C-alpha positions in Angstrom: 0.0 0.0 -0.2 2.9 2.2 0.7 3.6 2.3 -3.1 0.2 3.2 -4.2 0.0 6.0 -1.7 3.2 7.6 -3.2 1.6 7.3 -6.5 -1.4 9.3 -5.3 0.9 11.8 -3.6 2.8 11.9 -6.9 -0.4 12.6 -8.7 -1.5 15.6 -6.2 2.2 17.4 -6.7 1.7 17.0 -10.5 -1.6 18.4 -10.6 -0.5 21.1 -8.7 2.7 21.9 -10.5 0.4 21.9 -13.6 -1.9 24.3 -12.2 0.5 26.5 -11.3 2.1 26.6 -14.8 -1.1 26.8 -16.7 -4.1 27.5 -14.6 -6.5 26.6 -17.4 -5.0 23.5 -18.4 -7.6 21.0 -17.0 -10.5 23.2 -17.6 -9.3 23.2 -21.2 -8.5 19.3 -21.2 -11.9 18.7 -19.6 -14.0 20.5 -22.1 -13.2 18.5 -25.4 -10.8 15.8 -26.5 -9.5 16.6 -30.1 -6.5 14.1 -30.6 -5.3 13.8 -34.4 -3.0 10.7 -33.9 -4.2 7.1 -32.7 -1.2 5.1 -31.4 -1.6 1.3 -31.4 1.4 0.0 -29.4 2.8 -2.5 -27.2 1.6 -2.9 -23.6 5.5 -2.7 -22.6 5.6 -0.3 -19.7 8.7 1.4 -21.3 7.1 2.6 -24.2 4.6 5.4 -23.1 3.2 6.9 -26.1 2.6 10.4 -25.0 6.3 10.8 -23.3 8.3 9.6 -26.2 6.9 11.6 -28.8 6.6 14.6 -26.7 2.7 15.0 -27.0 0.6 16.8 -24.0 -2.4 14.8 -22.5 -5.3 14.6 -24.9 -3.0 14.9 -27.9 -2.9 11.0 -28.7 -5.5 8.3 -28.5 -4.1 5.2 -27.1 -4.4 1.4 -27.6 -1.9 -1.2 -26.4 -1.9 -4.6 -26.3 1.3 -7.5 -26.3 3.2 -6.8 -29.3 1.1 -4.4 -31.0 -1.1 -6.8 -32.5 -4.2 -6.0 -34.9 -6.4 -8.5 -35.2 -9.7 -8.6 -37.3 -11.7 -10.4 -34.4 -10.2 -8.2 -31.7 -13.4 -6.1 -30.6 -11.5 -4.2 -28.3 -9.0 -2.9 -30.8 -11.6 -2.5 -33.5 -13.8 -0.4 -31.0 -10.9 2.0 -30.4 -10.2 2.3 -34.1 -13.7 2.9 -34.8 -14.2 5.4 -32.3 -11.0 7.3 -33.2 -11.7 7.5 -36.8 -15.6 7.9 -36.7 -16.1 10.0 -33.9 -12.7 11.7 -33.1 -11.8 12.3 -36.7 -8.2 11.2 -36.3 -5.9 11.8 -39.2 -3.2 9.4 -38.5 -3.0 6.0 -37.0 0.5 4.7 -35.8 1.1 1.1 -35.3 4.5 1.2 -33.0 6.3 -1.8 -32.0 9.7 -1.7 -30.3 12.9 -3.5 -30.5 13.5 -6.2 -27.6 9.7 -6.9 -27.6 9.3 -10.0 -25.1 6.2 -11.0 -27.1 8.1 -11.0 -30.2 10.7 -12.9 -28.9 8.3 -15.5 -27.0 6.9 -15.7 -30.6 10.1 -16.2 -32.4 11.5 -18.8 -30.2 8.1 -20.5 -29.8 8.3 -20.2 -25.9 5.5 -21.7 -24.0 4.0 -18.9 -21.6 0.2 -20.2 -20.9 -2.7 -18.3 -22.2 -0.8 -15.5 -24.1 0.7 -18.3 -26.3 -2.9 -18.1 -28.3 -2.2 -14.4 -28.6 1.2 -14.7 -29.8 0.1 -17.0 -32.5 -0.4 -14.0 -34.5 2.9 -13.1 -34.4 4.2 -16.6 -35.2 2.2 -16.5 -38.6 4.4 -13.4 -39.3 7.3 -15.3 -38.3 6.4 -18.0 -40.6 5.1 -16.0 -43.5 8.6 -14.3 -43.5 10.8 -17.6 -42.7 12.7 -17.4 -45.9 13.8 -13.7 -45.1 14.5 -14.2 -41.4 16.5 -17.6 -41.8 19.2 -16.0 -43.9 19.9 -13.3 -41.3 22.5 -13.6 -38.9 20.9 -15.0 -35.7 21.4 -11.7 -33.7 19.3 -9.8 -36.1 16.5 -12.1 -36.7 14.5 -10.8 -33.9 14.9 -7.1 -34.7 13.7 -8.2 -38.3 10.9 -9.6 -37.0 10.0 -6.8 -34.6 9.7 -4.6 -37.9 7.9 -7.1 -39.8 5.2 -7.7 -37.2 4.6 -3.7 -37.3 4.6 -3.7 -40.8 2.2 -6.6 -41.0 -0.1 -5.3 -38.3 -0.1 -1.8 -40.1 -1.6 -3.5 -43.2 -4.2 -5.3 -40.9 -5.3 -1.7 -39.9 -5.6 -0.8 -43.6 -7.7 -3.8 -44.4 -10.4 -3.4 -41.5 -13.7 -2.0 -42.8 -13.4 0.6 -40.4 -10.4 2.3 -42.4 -11.8 1.0 -45.7 -14.9 2.8 -45.2 -13.2 6.2 -44.1 -11.3 6.1 -47.1 -14.5 5.2 -49.4 -15.8 8.3 -48.0 -13.1 10.6 -48.9 -11.8 10.8 -45.1 -8.2 11.7 -44.7 -6.9 8.9 -42.7 -2.9 7.7 -42.9 -1.8 4.6 -41.3 1.9 4.1 -40.3 4.2 2.0 -39.2 6.9 3.0 -36.4 9.5 1.2 -34.3 10.8 2.4 -30.9 14.3 1.7 -29.8 14.9 1.2 -26.0 18.5 1.7 -25.9 18.4 5.2 -27.5 14.9 6.3 -27.1 14.6 7.0 -30.7 11.5 6.2 -33.1 12.3 4.6 -36.5 9.9 5.3 -39.1 9.6 2.2 -41.4 8.4 4.2 -44.5 4.8 2.7 -44.4 2.4 5.7 -45.0 -0.7 4.3 -46.6 -3.8 6.7 -47.1 -5.6 4.9 -49.8 -6.8 1.1 -50.4 -4.9 1.0 -53.9 -1.6 1.6 -51.6 -2.8 -1.1 -49.3 -2.7 -3.7 -52.1 0.7 -2.5 -53.3 2.2 -2.8 -49.6 0.8 -6.2 -49.5 2.2 -7.2 -52.5 5.6 -5.8 -51.5 5.7 -7.6 -48.1 4.6 -11.0 -49.7 8.0 -10.8 -52.1 10.1 -10.6 -49.0 
């Protein structure tokens, strides 16, 4: 309980500090939510979306799960995506993974961790799809490359949802991006996946299939 009391005290000091610097901050924040970015990231505690991108509260709508997976039957993720696009009208959806991801590592080595094995089966599917590319790499490079490929594949999955497809069909501007965060230097890497139309999705799917 002492640790939790410390969190509450930290929160009190933070709120007082913010209010002293910007007296209307919380009133403005409470009035409306208008983020332009939806961040789909990993649950890893070392990758907080707002902090590593320098964004303030209210500027990034966030969904996180183990290994930043986008599954077409995951109503949690799809609900967040639908609300972000149809209600909040975000302009950018960023799928962001990170090097050294424990979920990706478990999928790569086919580790048995319990219930989560079923979830990581989706990452194992990525591993199998790109086995030819991964197998020719040096052992120490394979995990990093799987992290990259997993993010790219999940970004394609975002583009394939009816939510994004319908938004594009009605002319709404939504761009899907794939990024990776490196824990050892704190820097984000753009994987040069910037898709804003159904035609571009098909081209990206073809490019990934040829790897």
